[in-house]
C-alpha positions in Angstrom: -12.1 -89.6 -17.3 -8.7 -88.5 -18.5 -7.9 -84.8 -18.5 -5.7 -83.3 -21.2 -3.2 -80.8 -19.7 -1.6 -78.2 -21.9 1.9 -77.5 -21.0 2.9 -73.8 -21.1 5.9 -73.1 -23.4 8.7 -71.4 -21.4 9.1 -67.8 -22.2 12.4 -65.9 -22.3 12.6 -62.2 -21.4 15.5 -60.1 -22.6 16.1 -56.6 -21.1 17.8 -53.8 -23.0 19.2 -52.8 -19.6 20.7 -49.4 -20.4 17.5 -48.4 -22.1 15.6 -49.2 -19.0 17.9 -47.7 -16.4 18.0 -44.5 -18.4 14.2 -44.4 -18.2 14.3 -45.2 -14.5 16.9 -42.4 -14.0 14.7 -39.8 -15.6 11.4 -41.2 -14.2 12.4 -41.4 -10.5 13.4 -38.2 -8.7 17.1 -37.7 -8.0 16.1 -37.0 -4.4 15.9 -40.8 -4.0 19.3 -41.3 -2.3 21.4 -43.8 -0.4 22.2 -43.1 3.3 25.4 -41.4 2.3 23.6 -39.1 -0.1 24.5 -40.9 -3.3 21.6 -40.8 -5.8 20.1 -44.3 -6.4 17.1 -43.4 -8.4 18.2 -45.4 -11.4 18.9 -48.4 -9.3 15.7 -48.5 -7.4 13.7 -47.5 -10.5 15.2 -50.4 -12.4 14.4 -52.9 -9.6 10.8 -51.8 -9.6 10.8 -52.1 -13.4 12.0 -55.7 -13.3 9.5 -56.5 -10.5 6.6 -55.2 -12.6 7.8 -57.0 -15.7 8.1 -60.3 -14.0 4.7 -59.8 -12.2 2.8 -58.8 -15.4 4.5 -61.1 -18.0 5.7 -64.1 -16.0 8.8 -65.0 -17.9 10.5 -68.3 -17.0 14.0 -67.0 -17.9 15.4 -63.4 -18.0 18.7 -61.9 -19.1 19.7 -58.3 -18.4 21.7 -57.6 -21.6 24.4 -54.9 -21.2 26.4 -52.6 -23.5 30.0 -53.9 -23.2 30.7 -51.4 -26.1 28.0 -48.8 -26.7 29.7 -47.6 -30.0 31.6 -50.6 -31.6 34.5 -49.6 -33.8 33.4 -51.9 -36.6 30.2 -49.9 -36.9 32.0 -46.6 -36.7 34.4 -47.8 -39.5 31.4 -48.2 -41.8 29.5 -45.0 -40.8 31.8 -42.5 -38.9 28.8 -40.5 -37.7 27.4 -43.5 -35.8 26.5 -42.2 -32.3 29.2 -39.5 -32.7 27.0 -36.8 -31.1 26.9 -38.9 -27.9 30.6 -39.0 -27.4 31.6 -37.2 -24.2 35.3 -37.1 -24.9 37.7 -38.5 -27.5 39.8 -41.4 -26.3 42.3 -42.4 -29.1 43.8 -45.1 -27.0 40.5 -46.8 -26.1 36.8 -46.8 -26.6 34.9 -43.5 -26.6 33.1 -42.5 -23.4 29.3 -42.0 -23.8 27.9 -38.8 -22.5 25.6 -39.6 -19.6 24.4 -37.6 -16.6 27.0 -37.3 -13.9 24.8 -38.9 -11.3 23.8 -41.9 -13.5 27.3 -43.3 -14.3 28.1 -44.2 -10.6 24.8 -46.1 -10.4 25.6 -48.6 -13.1 28.2 -50.6 -11.1 25.6 -50.8 -8.3 23.0 -52.1 -10.7 25.4 -54.8 -11.8 26.3 -55.8 -8.3 22.7 -56.1 -7.2 21.7 -58.1 -10.3 24.6 -60.5 -9.6 23.8 -60.9 -5.9 20.1 -61.6 -6.9 21.2 -64.2 -9.4 19.6 -62.5 -12.4 21.6 -63.3 -15.5 23.6 -60.4 -16.8 25.4 -60.5 -20.1 27.5 -58.3 -22.3 30.1 -59.1 -25.0 33.3 -57.1 -25.8 32.9 -55.2 -29.0 29.1 -55.4 -29.1 26.1 -53.5 -28.0 23.3 -54.9 -25.9 21.2 -55.0 -29.1 23.6 -57.5 -30.5 23.5 -59.7 -27.4 19.7 -59.6 -27.6 19.8 -60.5 -31.3 22.0 -63.5 -30.7 20.0 -64.8 -27.7 16.8 -64.3 -29.7 18.2 -66.2 -32.6 19.2 -69.1 -30.4 16.0 -69.3 -28.4 13.8 -72.3 -28.9 10.7 -70.7 -27.5 8.9 -67.4 -27.4 10.8 -64.3 -26.5 9.8 -60.9 -25.0 12.3 -58.1 -25.7 11.9 -55.1 -23.4 13.4 -52.0 -24.9 12.9 -48.3 -25.7 14.9 -48.7 -28.9 12.9 -49.2 -32.1 15.9 -50.8 -33.8 15.0 -54.1 -32.1 11.7 -54.2 -34.0 13.7 -56.0 -36.7 13.6 -59.1 -34.4 9.8 -59.3 -34.2 8.7 -62.6 -35.6 5.2 -64.0 -35.1 6.0 -67.5 -36.2 8.7 -67.8 -33.5 6.7 -65.8 -30.9 9.2 -62.9 -30.7 7.7 -59.6 -29.7 8.9 -56.3 -28.4 7.5 -54.7 -25.3 8.1 -51.0 -25.8 7.7 -48.8 -22.6 5.4 -45.9 -23.1 5.2 -44.8 -19.5 7.6 -46.5 -17.0 7.0 -50.2 -17.6 3.4 -50.2 -16.4 2.3 -49.1 -19.9 3.9 -51.2 -22.6 3.3 -51.2 -26.3 3.2 -54.8 -27.4 4.7 -54.9 -30.8 4.1 -57.9 -33.0 4.1 -58.1 -36.8 0.5 -56.9 -37.1 1.5 -53.7 -35.1 4.5 -53.2 -37.3 2.5 -53.5 -40.5 -0.2 -51.1 -39.2 2.3 -48.4 -38.2 5.2 -48.8 -40.7 3.9 -51.0 -43.5 6.6 -53.6 -43.0 7.1 -56.8 -40.9 10.1 -57.5 -38.7 12.4 -58.6 -41.5 11.6 -55.4 -43.5 12.3 -53.0 -40.6 16.0 -52.8 -41.2 15.5 -51.5 -44.7 12.9 -49.0 -43.5 15.2 -47.8 -40.7 18.3 -47.3 -42.9 16.4 -45.5 -45.6 14.7 -43.2 -43.1 17.8 -42.7 -41.0 17.9 -42.0 -37.2 19.4 -38.8 -35.9 19.6 -40.3 -32.4 22.0 -42.9 -33.7 23.8 -40.6 -36.1 22.4 -42.5 -39.2 21.9 -40.0 -42.0 19.5 -42.0 -44.0 18.8 -41.2 -47.7 18.1 -37.4 -48.0 14.5 -36.7 -48.9 13.4 -40.3 -48.0 11.3 -40.1 -44.8 9.5 -42.9 -43.1 6.3 -42.7 -45.2 8.2 -42.6 -48.5 10.5 -45.4 -47.4 7.4 -47.6 -46.6 5.9 -46.8 -50.0 9.1 -47.7 -51.8 9.4 -51.0 -49.9 5.7 -51.8 -50.6 6.4 -51.1 -54.3 9.7 -52.9 -54.7 9.8 -55.5 -51.9 13.1 -54.7 -50.2 16.2 -52.5 -50.4 17.7 -54.6 -53.2 14.5 -54.2 -55.2 14.6 -50.4 -54.6 18.2 -50.1 -55.7 17.5 -52.3 -58.8 14.7 -49.8 -59.7 17.2 -47.0 -59.6 19.0 -48.6 -62.6 15.7 -49.4 -64.3 14.7 -46.3 -66.1 11.2 -47.8 -66.7 10.6 -48.1 -62.9 8.0 -45.8 -61.3 10.6 -43.9 -59.2 10.4 -40.1 -59.5 13.4 -38.4 -60.9 14.3 -36.9 -57.5 14.0 -40.3 -55.8 16.2 -41.9 -58.4 18.8 -39.2 -58.0 18.8 -39.3 -54.2 19.0 -43.0 -54.0 21.8 -43.1 -56.6 23.8 -40.5 -54.7 23.3 -42.4 -51.5 24.8 -45.7 -52.9 27.9 -45.6 -50.7 25.7 -45.2 -47.6 23.2 -47.8 -48.7 26.0 -50.3 -49.3 27.3 -50.3 -45.7 24.2 -49.2 -43.7 22.6 -52.7 -43.5 25.5 -54.1 -41.5 25.4 -51.1 -39.1 21.6 -51.2 -38.6 21.1 -55.0 -38.5 21.8 -56.4 -35.0 24.5 -59.1 -34.9 23.4 -62.7 -34.3 26.8 -64.3 -33.9 28.0 -62.7 -30.7 30.2 -65.0 -28.6 27.9 -65.7 -25.7 28.1 -68.7 -23.4 26.3 -71.8 -24.5 25.6 -72.8 -20.9 24.1 -69.5 -19.8 21.6 -70.2 -16.9 18.9 -67.5 -17.3 16.3 -69.1 -15.0 14.7 -66.6 -12.8 15.9 -67.1 -9.2 13.3 -67.8 -6.6 15.7 -66.5 -3.9 19.0 -64.5 -4.0 22.1 -66.2 -5.2 24.2 -64.4 -2.5 21.9 -63.2 0.3 24.8 -61.8 2.4 26.1 -59.7 -0.5 22.6 -58.5 -1.3 21.8 -57.6 2.3 25.1 -55.5 2.4 24.2 -53.8 -0.8 20.6 -53.1 0.4 21.9 -51.4 3.6 24.8 -49.5 1.9 22.6 -48.1 -0.9 19.2 -47.9 0.9 17.4 -50.0 -1.6 14.5 -50.5 0.7 11.1 -51.2 -0.7 12.2 -51.5 -4.3 14.4 -54.5 -3.6 11.8 -56.1 -1.3 9.1 -55.8 -3.9 11.4 -57.6 -6.4 12.3 -60.3 -3.9 8.6 -60.9 -3.2 7.8 -61.1 -6.9 10.6 -63.5 -7.6 9.6 -65.7 -4.6 6.0 -65.9 -5.9 
């Protein structure tokens, strides 16, 4: 008797790496230090995060997506307030420096070195945020994609037909909110493609996006339900017979300059120049064992690194 074997579709996992190491930094005590006293709580926390993600979700490929430019000038040119409150210091001759805890910044190069020695794909692109790298890799993917991020902006990529979902950490990465289109519709009243319109209307203080004054999340969802999309809402502004209230019509009309540019700022780029031959296959063993051993000893990575190595080996 012949047995029919169903082949599993390979799954790609994309990490919003900065989002995760920030969470690791604040979730693991700063008393976790290297032999020389350097804090490595973000490093070890991130390694444990990755081990747990691989163990629980079994991706075939994984890319740690990086912020090569956390505040791209092309977004600032459109909306000058974009992430302006996070700028640590003005640098007219170069990119702005993001305000981060003093003991986190030195850990980022260590994270990069460890990922490289492990052989876990790490990717950023000049002039783009990690979100844009994630958007581009998701757009290119031929199979299902899990995006791990604490940034709601990436809900715009959720697509049930293509199997794209967001795993949003609620507590560490042990408790993840699996966000598909049903979850988006239940919470926000929109699907993935409609999330950009909702986000720009609502605004986001954490990103310096002002939104349309007086249009909160619930009102934005109602307007989108009534008019379909942002274009439909703005067409209703010009249609005096539309059911917009006088205050909504006035606020939306006054916000036209913002509404005209905000979609490009909020929408993740999908044309980032990333390598066509990127090998994102999860390594079963370290790419550079000697370098990894040296890093483990120098920074006291101990059990966190060993747990990840065991998970990858299995």
